[in-house]
N, C-alpha and C positions, 0 to 999 in steps of 0.2 A: 870223471867233468860232470859239473852242475849243471841240472835243470830246472828251466823255469816254470813251473804249472800256475798257470791266470786261476783265477778264483772266476767260479760259476755264478752270473750274476741274474736274479728272474725278474723277466719284466712286469715291471709296477702294475701294468693293466690286468696281467694275468693276478697281482694277489687283488686285487679290488676286490673284481669275481671271485673270488674265492672267499671275499670277505665277503656281497653280499649276495649268494650261496647262501652263506651260514645264516645272515640276519633272516631269509625268506624261510629259512626252516624253520628258525626260529619263533619268526612270525606267523605262520601255519601252525602252530601246534599250539599256539598261542588265542590264534582266532578259533578253532577247534577246541579246544578247554574251557573261553567263555561262551561258548556257541551251546556247547553239554549241559555246560552249568545251566545258561536259561533257558533251555528244552525244558529238561526237570522242572524250571519254577514254574512255567506255564501252569496256568489254570485254567484256560476255555479254548476254544477252538479260536479267537482270534488273536487272544496273543502268539499262542501256539504257530498264526501265520504271519505273525510279522517278523517272530523271529526266524520265519524261513527267508520272507522277503532281504531281510537283516543280512544275513549271511552266506545264501543261494542264489540270490534277484540276478538280476542282471548290471545293476548298481551295487550290490553286495559285498563285505568283504571278501570273498573267496574269488569272487571274479576279479578283482583290484588287483592281488596278487599273478593271477594270470598273466593277467596288462604289461604288469610290472618288469618281466623274464623281457622284456626285451634286451636289457641290460646281460643279460649272464653270456655264458661259453655255450657254444651248439651241444657241449657234454651234458653240461647241469641239467637247462631246459627240458629235458625229457626226464631228468628225477623230477625235477619241482614239480611240472604238470601232472607226476606218477601222485608225490604227497599232495597234490589241492586233489584231485580226481580220487582219492583215496579219501581222503577227509569230505568229501562232500557228500560221498555213499554212504560215506558212518553218517553222519548227520539229517541224508534224506531216512535211511530207516528208521532212526530214532524216534525223525518226524511222521513218517509213518504211523510204528507203535501207539506215538503217543494219541493221536488222529483220532486210529481205532481204537482207543482205548476211552477218549471225549464222544466220538460217537454213539458207541456201548452203551454210555452212564446217561447219555441224553436218552435213550432211544428206552432202557430202561424207566427212565425217570415218565416219560410218555407213558407207556404201557402202566406205569403204577398211577398214573393220576389219570386216566382216559378207558381206564376197565371198565366193565357189565358186571352187572351185577346178573348173573343172568338169575338169579332165584325173584326176582321181580317180575310183576306180570306185566305182559307185554301192553305197549300202545295199538289197538286195535287200525287195519289197516282198512281204509275205503275203499270202496273197489264198485267198480257199475256195477248196470247189470241191462240187459235184452227186452228192449222196449215189450210190452205186450202185444203189440200190432206186428212190429220185427216178427214174432217169436210166431203169434198166428203165420204169419206169411211161408215162412221157413215150416212149420209144420205142414201146411197145403203144398208148398210145394213138390216135400220129400212123397208123401200120398201120391199126390199124381205123376210125380216121375216114374215110382213104382211101379203106374199103372201106362207107363209106355208114353203118356202126354209130352211135348216139347214147351219147354217154357218159354215166353217168346215177351217183349217189350218193344217200347214203342214212344212217342215224343211227347210231350205235355199239352207243348203248345200246339193245336193241330188246327188245320181246313175245316170249312164248313163241307165238303164231301166229304172225306169219311169223319166225320163226329158226325152228323145226319144223311147225306144225299145218298152216300151207299151202304146208308142200312135203312133203307124204305122210309126216311122221312124228309121229302122233299121241302123245297122252299115254300111252307103256309103251311105246311099242315100242324095243326091242331096241335097234335101229340108235344111238337118244341115248345109249346106251352108250360109243360110239366118241369122243364130244365131254363128257368131265369139262368143266366150264364153271363160270364166274362168275355166279353171278345173284344182282342190288341187293337185287329181293326174289322173292315164289314166280312172280309173273310176269315178270319186268323181269331181264333178263341182260344182262353183257357178246354183244355177237353170236359166236357161233363161225364163223361162215360169212359171206362177203358175197351167198349164195343169196338172203340175206333182200331183199335190194334189186333181187331179179329175183322174188319172189312182190308187191312195193309195186310195180313197174313195171308190170306186167300188170292190177294191181288198178284204179289209179289211170286204165289207157287206160279211159275208161267205154265209148268206139266199140267198142273190143273192133278194133282195124285193127293191121295186122301192127307187129311189135316185129325192132328189128334193133337189142342197145345192150353194153354192156360196160359195171363196172364197178367198179374198186380201191378198196381200202381195210383199214385194219385190221381182223384177227379176235386174238381170244385163247380162249386153251385152255391148261388144266394141262398143260401139258408143261415142260422145259427140257432140252434137250440139244448136241450137239454139231449136230444137223441137226433140231434142233426149240426151239419157244422159247413161249414162252406167250404171247405178241405176236407174231404174224407180218403179211404182208400179202397176201391173195388179189383174184385179178383173174377176173374170171369174163365169161362171155359168154352171151346168148339171144338165137335164131332163131325167132321166130312169124312162119308166115302162112299163107295157104290152100290147105288139102292139092290142089287140084287143081295149085297151082305144086311138088308134089313136093321139097319139101325132104326131105333124105335122107338118110341114112348115108355117101352120095358126098358131098356139100355139104359136111356136118361133117367126113371126112377133108381134102374141097381148103382149108377152108379152117385147118385146122390146123396144112395143110403148109407153108402161105405164112404161119401165126405163128410154128412153129418156129425154120423157118430162117433167117428175118428176125432172130427175135430169138438162137438160140439157136450157131446153124454152118446155110452154106449147104448141103454137104456130107453131112448128117445123113441117116438115114435116120427112119421113122419105125415102129410096127409095132401093131398096138391088138391088146387081148386084153380077151377077156372079165372082169368085173366086174362087184360091185353097189351102186347107190346107189340111194337110198330115191325119186328125185325124177325118177330116167331108169329110159326100156328103151326096148328094150336099154341095159345101160352098159358103159365098157368102162375101162379105165387105157391111157394112152398111152404108150409109150417108144420113148425117142432110143437110133442110138448111140452106145456110151461113147466122151467126146469124148477122153480120154483111151489108152485105146488102138486107138480102131480102131471096135472090135465083136471084136478077138478074144479078151477076156477078160484082166480084170488084176484089184486089190485093191479098187476104185473102184467098179468095178459086178460086183464077188462071182463073176470068171470070168466071167457072162453074154452080154456083149458089150452091156447092154441098160439104159439108165437112166432107172427113169419120173419122168413131167415134170407131168402131166395127169390129171384123169378126165376123160369124156364122154358121154355118150347122146343119146337119143332121150325129149326132155319126156315123162316118164309122165303120162298120159289123166287121172290122177286129181291131177296138177299145175295142168294146167288146165280139168282144170272148178270146184276149189277154189279157182281165180281169174277164175272169170268167163268161159271163152274153152269151147267145145263143141269139147266132142274128135272129135265126126265129123265138122266142119266144118275144124280146124285144125290143124296137126302144129310139129314147130319139132324145136331141139335144142340143148343147153347147151351149156357146156364151161368147166372154175377149175381153177388152178391156184398152187398159191405164189411170191409176185414174189422172197421170199427165194433160194429155191431157183432160179429162171431167175436171182439174180444169183449163188449161186455157181455156176449151168455154167457162165457166161457167164464170167465172169472167172476161175475156179479159183477159188475160194475152201474153202479145206480146212473150214473153222468157225461157223456161223450167227451165233455168239457176236459174231465181229468185228464186223457190220454196225450192233452196237449199241455198243458200247466207246467210238465218237468217238474212236478215234484219229489223231490228224491223219495221222500218219506213215501210216496205210492208206488213209486217205480221201484224199488228195493224189496217190497214183499214177490214179488212174481216169480225169485227161482223157487219160492221154497212152496206157493201153491203149487207153479209148475213140479213139485216132487210130489208132494197130494196128489192132483190131477196120475200122473204117472203109478201112485196106489191107485188110485180106482175109487180117490175119495169124489172127483168132481168136483161141479162146482158149489160154493155154499153162499150165497146170496148175502145170509145177519150174515153170517161173522165177517163177511168180506165191510159190510156195511157197518159193523162194530167198529172194526176195529182202523174206516174211514173217519170212524168217529176223533181218533185220538190225533188225528193230524189237522184236521180241519179247524 
């Protein structure tokens, strides 16, 4: 018996899917080869970036192949997807290697063009220096802190009560005429002396215990010449203790000897002259031997051999009483001086107004002059005048 065997036919759609898969594989290989050639020919980072966008970007050629996989059979899709991903990884690796090469070349060019010849002389850096007035303040504060004093501050805008009345200067007192002042109102003025801080310190000490303090700051008076300024700096000290501890003029003299010799010069002598201050009794002007002539007499000391540096005295009983201390139980001493004048004496400055001109040529000298001071050379007025002539 003969049997009839029909021929097996392949669906037309299946043949087309096979053909489509083959074309896609060829297309992927062609895109990959073309991309490799373009990457190899890229001469800079921009050209390389253009090639990356062209083949790997959202609208790139390999991305377009992935979008055309809809007509493939489920079996062919992962094969074509794998080939596309393999091509992408290969191209990304090439682009990264080329990019690193370009960046290294660019860095080397930059290093070559911007290199510094360290054998050339450097440019001198300008630097600031501490103002001579601040130098004096810091040295004084360090000295008195080491002696057990507190550093106290107070307002520059002061009222009449603390600036005058609590310092035994009531309204109408003739001593007020010595302090032509800058009044803001009838009661408030720019302080004429840092003594106001002493009154505030005594009033703030409600338990009325002993006091040992110094205060430094700006003061204001209507003066302006070579040795005076409408704004100047003062430093004042106050010691108050119980009378049984015998705080006396001897203690004041010993304190001022340490102070003057440390700040102005170790070989200077002190002279106490009777004077008058409303807030101390007895009161003294304190002179030191002239650092220019050594006490022999010259034009700086007006042939006397002495230069006045500060005022001092025993605290007046009225001042103690007005600030809450019983003068029968407490006593003490006070002293004060102009910091600007101390700077002039220490560094041999001939005109106080130099301190406020902010001339860098003037101010830059004081680092070296403090080195001379620390080495024991002390002030040298003639040398300083010679240097001043260089920049005037």
